N, C-alpha and C positions, 0 to 999 in steps of 0.2 A: 504493500500500500504506500510505502514511502521509498523514494529513490535518493540515495546519498550522492552529493556532489562534493568531492574532496578538493581542498585548496593546498597550495604549496607549503603553507605553514603548518600543515597537519590538521587544521580544523576542517569542518564539513558542515554542509547544510542538508537537512533531510526534507525534501519537498514531497508533499502528499500528491500522489498522481492517480489515486483511485479512491473509492469510497467503501466504507464498511457497512454491510447490511446484516441485520439479524435474520434468523430463519423465518420470522414472521413477515419479513419484507421491509422492515424499518431501516432507514438510514440513520446512523448514529452521529453523523457530522452536523455541526451547527450550520444552518443554512446561510449562504452568502449571496447577496445580490450585487453585481458590479456597480460601483459608484456609492455604495452604502458603507464605506470603510469606517466612518466614525461610529455608526450604530453597531456595527459588528464588533469593533474594539471595545465599546462601552457596554457590551452585553452583560458581563459579570457585574459591573457596577450597578447597572439598572436592575438586575435581579436582586442584588443586595438591598437596594433602596426600596424595592417592592416587598421586602420581607421574606423572600423565598429561602433564605438561609436559616430562618427562625421558625417558620410555620409552613407545614405541608399544604395547608389550605390556600396559601398565597401563591403557589406555583401554578403558572398558566399552562394549561394543556390545549393542544391544537385539536379541537373537536372535529375538524375536517379531515384529519388523517388518523383514522381509527383502524387498528389491526387486531387480529385475534391470534393468540398463540396456539400451539398444538393442543394445549390443555383447555383451550376455550377462554383463557383470560383476556380481558380487554386491555390493550396497551395503545399508546399514542405516538405518532410520528412528529416530525417537525424539527428533528435535531436533538441529540442527547437521549439519555435513558433515565426515566424516572425510577428510582429505586423502590423496591417493595417495602423496604424498611427505611424510614426517614430518621436521620440523626441531626437534630437541630444544632446550630452554633450557639455556644454559651458565651455571652458577652458580660456576664455578671461582674467580672473583675477588670474589665477593660476601662481605662480612664484616658483622658486627653493626654496625660503625661506619657503613658505607655504607647499610645497611638503615635505621638510625635517621636518618641524614641525609635519606633520601628520605621516610620515613614522617612525620617531623616537619616536612617541607617546608622544611628549612633551606637546601638548595641553591637552591630556587626563590626564597626570600626574599633570599638573598645576591645572586643574579643580578639581581633587581629593583632592589636598592639600587645595585649596580654599574652597571647600565644607565642608571639615572636620573642617577647622578653623572658618567657619561661619555658621555651621549647625543649631545652635539654632535660629539665626535670620532668615535664609533662610527657615526653616521649618514652619515659621509663615505665609507664603504666600499661599493663596488658589488658585491653578490653575496656569498654565504656564504664562498667561497674566500678572498677578500681579508680579510674579517673574521676568519676562522679563523686565518690566518697571523699577524695582529696579536695575537689572543687568546693564541695559543701562545707568543708572546714575552713575555707578562706573567706575573708570579708569582701567578697566580690560585689555584692549589692552596693555597699558603701563606696567602693572604688569606682563603680560605674556611675553612681550619682554624682560624685565629684568630677568625673570625666565629662559627663553630660553637661554639668553646670559650666564647666570651662568652655564648652562649645555653644553655650547660649540657651540651653534647656534648663530653666531655673528649677530648683528643688521645690517640690510641693509635697510636704510630708504625708498628708492624708491620701493623696493619689498614689504615692509610692508604696505606702503600706497596703492599700487596697489591691494594687497590681503586683505586689511583691512576688507572688508565685509565678505569674506570667513572665515577669522580668528575669527572675532567676532561672527559670526553665529555658528561656531564650538564650541567656548567657551560657549556661551549661551546654546546650545543644550546639551553639556556634563554636565553642572551644573544642568540643569533642570532634566536630567536623574538621576544624582547622588542623588538629593534631592526628586524629585517627582515621579520617576519611568518611565517606558517605555511608558505608555499611554500618559502622558503629553508631554513627549519628542517627540513622533510621531505627536501629535497635533501641536506642534511648527514647526517641520521641514516640515510638510505638507503645511504650509503657503507659502513656497517658493520653494518647490520641483517642477521642471518643468513638470515632468510626471504627478503628481497629479493635477496640475493646468490645464494641457491640458485635462486630463480626465474629470475634472469638466466642462470645456468649451464644450467638446463634449456632455456630458450628458445633460447640460442645453440647448444645441441646438437641442436635440432630434435626434442626429446622431450616437447613440451608437450601433444600430443594423446593422449587415452586410447586404450589398445589392448585388443583383444578378448582374453579369457583364453585361455591356451594349452590345447589339447586334451590330455587324458591318454591318448587312444587312439593 
């Protein structure tokens, strides 16, 4: 479905040259109309603002593109796949301080500096669990707040305390990625990713296979 185009510097672009279709005939690609670049690029933002990340009832279904699976379940086309199990985004601990720290890439920059300054010591840990235990014993939140303050993101105690878990997890994840790579990074974030945790719950309960709709008769 994707054709790679390699460049002299070793990088590559993977260009989608075909479309994916499910057995029911649905195309899973997001639809694109030539000339509607802005709408296409803003799709995720628009869906977020409509509340689709927080409530399944807010998700728009294309009623003109209805398909039936082999089990007789009704599914909709129009791009993308609506999951049978909806996991909403939790924004309880999100504050403007945390949002600005992310959008201004301050957490990532802080972690790069920290990783470079402590690379020799951090490289001695085997696996993300050992590194996490070490990082949790360090005053990284205080160090980040001081760093962010020096970059113009003023300290806001209440916001920092409310978003503390999110900030610390982001710091740990970035440092693990910087030192140990993507695999260990993913292993760590999977321990608290709500979608992954829900998937494990469903798999362990033996409920991962689709079921035929119940008859109303």
